[in-house]
N, C-alpha and C positions, 0 to 999 in steps of 0.2 A: 504494500500500500504506500502511496506517495504521501509525503507530508505537505500540508498546505499552510501557508502563512500569509498574513495581510500586512502590506507595507505601503507607504506613500509612494506614488508614482514619481518618476523623474522624466526629464525630457527624452532620455534614452528609451523609455517605455512606449512613447507615442506610437511608433509604427506597429506595435502589437495591440494597442488599444483601438486603433481605427477600425480594424475588422470586427471587433466586438460591437462597436457602435453601429456598424453597418447591419449586423444581425439584429440589434435592437430596433433600429429605425425601419426595418422591413416589417416589424410588428406594430408600429405606431402609425396611425393614419395621418397625423399632423406633420410628420417629418419624412424626408427622403434621405437615403445615404448620399453623402458627398464627401469623399475622403479628404479633399483639400480643406473644406470647411471644418470637418471634424478635427483634423490635425491642428489647424489654426486655433480652434477653441480650446483644445486640450493644452496647447502650448501656453495660451493666456492664463490658464489656471496653474499649471505646474511652475511657471516662472514668476507667479505672483501669489505667494502663500496667504497674503491678506484677503484674497478672494475666496480661498478655500483650499481643499485638498482633494486629490483623486487617490482613492485607495485601490490597490490592485491585489488580487488574490493569485498567489503563485503556487503551483504544484511543481516541486523541484525548481527549475529555472523558467518554466513556461507560465506565462500569464493566462489564466483561465477565467478571470472575472474581474469586474471593476464596479466601483460606485463613486459618484461625483458628489462631493459635499461642498456646496456653495454657501458662503457666509453673506448674510445681508443684515440690515438693521430693521428691527421692528419697533415702531413707536408704541404699539400696543403693549409690548413686553419691556420697552425702555432699554433695549440693548440688542446684542447680536442674536440671531437665530439662524437655523440651518435650513437650506433647501436641498433635499436629497434628489439627485437625478442620475440617470444613466446607470441604473443597477442592472447588471447583466452577468450571467454565468454561461460559459460556452456550452452549447447543446450537449457535447460529449460528457460533461461533468454535472449535469443537472440531476436532481432527485437524490442528492447525497447530503443535503443540509448545508451546502456551501453558501448558498444565497442567504440563508438565515444567519450564518456565521458572519458574512460580510456586512449585512445590514446591522446586526447587533454591534459589530465593531464600530461602525459609524455612529450609532446611537450612543455608545459608551464614550466615544471621542467627543461628541457634541456636549454630553453631560460634563465631561472633564473640563471642557472649555467654558462652562458656565452658561450654555445655551439652553433656555427652558423649553424651546419648541423646535421640532423637526417637521417640516412640511414636504410633501412630495406630490407629484402629478403622475397619474397612470392613465393609460388609454382606457376609456370607459368600456370598450369592447374586448379588452384583454382580461377575460375572467380568471385565468390562472394567476395572473399578476395581482389582481384585486384580492383574490382569496389569500394569496401569499402575504400581502401587506396586512390584511385584517388579522391573520394568525399571529403576526408580529406586534399587534396592538394598535395599528393605525386605524383611525375611524374617519368616516366621510365627514367633510366639513360642510357647514351651511353656506359657505362661499361658492360662487360660481365662477369658473375660469373663462375669461375673454381674452382674445388675441387681437392685435392690430399689426398687420404686416402687409 
């Protein structure tokens, strides 16, 4: 059995993260894979820790999952809160509890940073993802999401 560990991503990890995002964005109706855009976005995060962290799940030296933890300020909370995005585990490694391990790692990290709230968005038609997040204690918000683009 391979050992899995979670660490913060570096710029050297970006080429391995882009295909994971492509897998994710094929599941989400609001987004389309665009490797150049995904690489640029990942670089903006890993090179600016004040914006957040990308956590990678490694099995031996292979990256098999990721979660994007973006920091923002909430006036309702009076301080920093976390937006959790881009949670994905490679298809070949799903069903082993690794996604739960990854999300729990991010939740613990946010708590250690003093962030009282973690918010995420999930595609409303991705029932497995919705059930996954509900099992981890996430609840639907009364807020409705709108986009302008």
